[in-house]
C-alpha beads as a LAMMPS data file, in Angstrom:
LAMMPS data file: protein, C-alpha beads

175 atoms
174 bonds

1 atom types
1 bond types

-500.0 500.0 xlo xhi
-500.0 500.0 ylo yhi
-500.0 500.0 zlo zhi

Masses

1 110.0

Atoms # bond

1 1 1 -247.998 -323.947 62.657
2 1 1 -248.561 -320.539 62.462
3 1 1 -251.283 -318.308 63.728
4 1 1 -253.884 -317.586 60.847
5 1 1 -254.180 -314.367 61.805
6 1 1 -250.419 -313.783 61.486
7 1 1 -250.382 -315.184 58.247
8 1 1 -253.085 -312.659 57.019
9 1 1 -251.399 -309.410 58.805
10 1 1 -247.836 -310.788 57.115
11 1 1 -249.705 -310.997 53.587
12 1 1 -251.470 -308.068 54.056
13 1 1 -248.270 -306.032 54.754
14 1 1 -246.447 -307.691 52.008
15 1 1 -249.286 -306.656 49.543
16 1 1 -248.963 -302.753 50.700
17 1 1 -245.147 -302.450 50.328
18 1 1 -245.541 -304.342 47.016
19 1 1 -248.399 -301.934 45.966
20 1 1 -246.613 -298.818 47.203
21 1 1 -243.556 -299.774 45.780
22 1 1 -245.565 -300.063 42.422
23 1 1 -247.044 -296.785 42.927
24 1 1 -243.544 -295.351 43.257
25 1 1 -242.426 -296.880 39.956
26 1 1 -245.383 -295.787 38.110
27 1 1 -244.524 -292.335 39.540
28 1 1 -240.957 -292.392 38.456
29 1 1 -241.709 -293.439 34.984
30 1 1 -244.113 -290.617 34.377
31 1 1 -242.250 -288.293 35.438
32 1 1 -239.217 -289.755 33.506
33 1 1 -241.073 -289.743 30.480
34 1 1 -242.656 -286.202 31.072
35 1 1 -238.764 -284.568 31.839
36 1 1 -237.386 -286.407 28.814
37 1 1 -240.664 -285.314 26.362
38 1 1 -240.982 -281.433 27.630
39 1 1 -237.608 -280.275 28.671
40 1 1 -234.660 -283.330 27.264
41 1 1 -233.983 -284.372 30.538
42 1 1 -234.440 -287.589 31.616
43 1 1 -233.996 -288.768 35.623
44 1 1 -230.131 -290.108 35.643
45 1 1 -231.519 -292.553 38.476
46 1 1 -235.047 -293.924 36.882
47 1 1 -233.349 -296.606 35.713
48 1 1 -231.593 -297.726 38.984
49 1 1 -234.716 -296.857 40.928
50 1 1 -236.739 -299.058 38.493
51 1 1 -234.508 -302.162 39.284
52 1 1 -235.052 -301.678 42.837
53 1 1 -238.707 -300.922 42.839
54 1 1 -239.538 -303.925 40.193
55 1 1 -237.192 -306.343 43.169
56 1 1 -239.344 -305.419 45.571
57 1 1 -242.527 -305.764 43.616
58 1 1 -241.973 -308.993 42.644
59 1 1 -240.086 -310.283 45.808
60 1 1 -243.019 -309.252 47.747
61 1 1 -245.654 -310.768 45.354
62 1 1 -243.756 -313.598 45.618
63 1 1 -244.763 -315.328 49.055
64 1 1 -248.278 -313.506 48.801
65 1 1 -249.018 -315.946 45.379
66 1 1 -247.254 -318.806 46.809
67 1 1 -249.077 -318.977 50.202
68 1 1 -252.625 -318.289 48.276
69 1 1 -251.449 -320.791 45.504
70 1 1 -252.024 -317.855 43.117
71 1 1 -249.005 -318.327 40.975
72 1 1 -249.306 -319.825 37.138
73 1 1 -249.742 -323.142 36.932
74 1 1 -249.748 -325.355 34.096
75 1 1 -252.908 -328.358 34.562
76 1 1 -251.565 -331.238 32.857
77 1 1 -252.368 -333.819 35.301
78 1 1 -254.932 -332.362 36.763
79 1 1 -257.538 -334.259 34.150
80 1 1 -255.668 -337.278 34.889
81 1 1 -255.553 -337.405 38.559
82 1 1 -258.457 -338.716 41.270
83 1 1 -259.047 -336.443 44.072
84 1 1 -257.582 -338.599 46.405
85 1 1 -253.782 -337.900 45.192
86 1 1 -254.399 -334.192 45.047
87 1 1 -253.391 -333.364 48.357
88 1 1 -250.295 -335.650 48.015
89 1 1 -249.212 -334.295 44.976
90 1 1 -249.751 -330.670 46.012
91 1 1 -247.829 -331.384 49.403
92 1 1 -245.102 -333.256 47.108
93 1 1 -244.872 -330.173 45.077
94 1 1 -244.833 -327.416 47.569
95 1 1 -242.594 -329.449 49.757
96 1 1 -239.806 -329.590 46.667
97 1 1 -240.471 -325.649 46.199
98 1 1 -239.856 -324.880 49.503
99 1 1 -236.614 -326.897 49.205
100 1 1 -235.525 -325.067 46.184
101 1 1 -236.236 -321.541 47.661
102 1 1 -233.727 -322.427 50.729
103 1 1 -231.330 -322.846 47.967
104 1 1 -232.010 -319.738 46.261
105 1 1 -232.323 -317.769 49.480
106 1 1 -229.089 -319.396 50.814
107 1 1 -227.110 -318.344 47.646
108 1 1 -228.622 -315.091 46.803
109 1 1 -227.636 -314.265 51.118
110 1 1 -224.142 -315.185 50.065
111 1 1 -224.206 -312.767 46.762
112 1 1 -225.318 -310.208 49.073
113 1 1 -222.602 -310.693 51.671
114 1 1 -219.740 -310.547 49.015
115 1 1 -221.695 -307.053 47.349
116 1 1 -221.027 -305.573 51.049
117 1 1 -217.498 -306.800 51.384
118 1 1 -216.864 -305.399 47.842
119 1 1 -218.659 -302.286 48.566
120 1 1 -220.737 -302.217 45.686
121 1 1 -223.019 -299.892 44.641
122 1 1 -225.198 -298.166 42.222
123 1 1 -224.118 -296.039 39.363
124 1 1 -226.026 -292.783 39.967
125 1 1 -227.172 -292.916 43.595
126 1 1 -224.279 -294.883 45.407
127 1 1 -226.946 -296.858 47.103
128 1 1 -225.404 -300.193 48.231
129 1 1 -226.857 -302.993 46.334
130 1 1 -226.097 -305.236 49.383
131 1 1 -229.459 -304.171 51.161
132 1 1 -231.762 -305.159 47.781
133 1 1 -230.233 -308.533 47.540
134 1 1 -230.437 -309.357 51.421
135 1 1 -234.120 -308.116 50.669
136 1 1 -234.364 -310.945 47.883
137 1 1 -232.478 -313.304 50.158
138 1 1 -234.733 -312.778 52.890
139 1 1 -238.110 -312.380 50.747
140 1 1 -237.129 -315.832 48.715
141 1 1 -236.981 -317.702 52.832
142 1 1 -240.137 -316.439 53.519
143 1 1 -241.465 -317.790 50.190
144 1 1 -239.917 -321.077 51.222
145 1 1 -241.885 -320.984 54.587
146 1 1 -245.029 -320.098 52.836
147 1 1 -244.634 -323.125 50.440
148 1 1 -243.909 -325.318 52.934
149 1 1 -246.825 -323.883 55.642
150 1 1 -249.091 -325.396 52.038
151 1 1 -246.893 -328.522 52.062
152 1 1 -248.066 -329.247 55.457
153 1 1 -251.329 -328.286 55.139
154 1 1 -252.165 -330.420 52.417
155 1 1 -250.785 -333.118 54.332
156 1 1 -253.384 -332.581 56.639
157 1 1 -255.821 -332.276 53.572
158 1 1 -256.419 -328.380 54.350
159 1 1 -254.745 -326.820 51.420
160 1 1 -256.145 -324.239 49.298
161 1 1 -256.570 -326.380 46.308
162 1 1 -257.971 -329.978 48.499
163 1 1 -260.787 -331.219 47.661
164 1 1 -263.948 -331.132 49.991
165 1 1 -266.056 -328.265 51.043
166 1 1 -263.950 -326.695 53.792
167 1 1 -262.907 -323.093 52.763
168 1 1 -259.090 -323.144 53.775
169 1 1 -257.729 -320.673 51.423
170 1 1 -256.428 -317.377 52.723
171 1 1 -258.780 -314.581 50.854
172 1 1 -257.754 -312.046 49.246
173 1 1 -259.231 -308.826 51.914
174 1 1 -259.550 -305.231 50.530
175 1 1 -258.454 -301.874 52.511

Bonds

1 1 1 2
2 1 2 3
3 1 3 4
4 1 4 5
5 1 5 6
6 1 6 7
7 1 7 8
8 1 8 9
9 1 9 10
10 1 10 11
11 1 11 12
12 1 12 13
13 1 13 14
14 1 14 15
15 1 15 16
16 1 16 17
17 1 17 18
18 1 18 19
19 1 19 20
20 1 20 21
21 1 21 22
22 1 22 23
23 1 23 24
24 1 24 25
25 1 25 26
26 1 26 27
27 1 27 28
28 1 28 29
29 1 29 30
30 1 30 31
31 1 31 32
32 1 32 33
33 1 33 34
34 1 34 35
35 1 35 36
36 1 36 37
37 1 37 38
38 1 38 39
39 1 39 40
40 1 40 41
41 1 41 42
42 1 42 43
43 1 43 44
44 1 44 45
45 1 45 46
46 1 46 47
47 1 47 48
48 1 48 49
49 1 49 50
50 1 50 51
51 1 51 52
52 1 52 53
53 1 53 54
54 1 54 55
55 1 55 56
56 1 56 57
57 1 57 58
58 1 58 59
59 1 59 60
60 1 60 61
61 1 61 62
62 1 62 63
63 1 63 64
64 1 64 65
65 1 65 66
66 1 66 67
67 1 67 68
68 1 68 69
69 1 69 70
70 1 70 71
71 1 71 72
72 1 72 73
73 1 73 74
74 1 74 75
75 1 75 76
76 1 76 77
77 1 77 78
78 1 78 79
79 1 79 80
80 1 80 81
81 1 81 82
82 1 82 83
83 1 83 84
84 1 84 85
85 1 85 86
86 1 86 87
87 1 87 88
88 1 88 89
89 1 89 90
90 1 90 91
91 1 91 92
92 1 92 93
93 1 93 94
94 1 94 95
95 1 95 96
96 1 96 97
97 1 97 98
98 1 98 99
99 1 99 100
100 1 100 101
101 1 101 102
102 1 102 103
103 1 103 104
104 1 104 105
105 1 105 106
106 1 106 107
107 1 107 108
108 1 108 109
109 1 109 110
110 1 110 111
111 1 111 112
112 1 112 113
113 1 113 114
114 1 114 115
115 1 115 116
116 1 116 117
117 1 117 118
118 1 118 119
119 1 119 120
120 1 120 121
121 1 121 122
122 1 122 123
123 1 123 124
124 1 124 125
125 1 125 126
126 1 126 127
127 1 127 128
128 1 128 129
129 1 129 130
130 1 130 131
131 1 131 132
132 1 132 133
133 1 133 134
134 1 134 135
135 1 135 136
136 1 136 137
137 1 137 138
138 1 138 139
139 1 139 140
140 1 140 141
141 1 141 142
142 1 142 143
143 1 143 144
144 1 144 145
145 1 145 146
146 1 146 147
147 1 147 148
148 1 148 149
149 1 149 150
150 1 150 151
151 1 151 152
152 1 152 153
153 1 153 154
154 1 154 155
155 1 155 156
156 1 156 157
157 1 157 158
158 1 158 159
159 1 159 160
160 1 160 161
161 1 161 162
162 1 162 163
163 1 163 164
164 1 164 165
165 1 165 166
166 1 166 167
167 1 167 168
168 1 168 169
169 1 169 170
170 1 170 171
171 1 171 172
172 1 172 173
173 1 173 174
174 1 174 175
């Protein structure tokens, strides 16, 4: 089992990368709008940079949301489930999601290798597409590890939603 401190540092790093990417995305969008409005000359690469930065924001946030279980859920079964089955239900759900994310990471990695082989680049900046695609694959694999980690935690009754007085969730920290 991973050390809690290592997980906290990994989560913090991913949060910082996502925040910096989001700030860059905001800056590029503001510059693009201002240039388009005042000088009738938009940033030609804004669309490409937006796509790349959105991928970074989303796929840096995915493992963080999964390890903390802060993702959007539909609580259809919560009112019918006794507290005794919460850990089993959550363990099964996390382990199924972990397997699905492994499949996604594997397929996206295949797409990244194909993009690298073909030499695919973006239209204006001519950036190689495979770098972002490998990043998406790696973040999907890290997400699967986060889901597997939570699944194991639930098997031992120590997951973020486990019933009981213990506080086992990975908390949000402020800089």
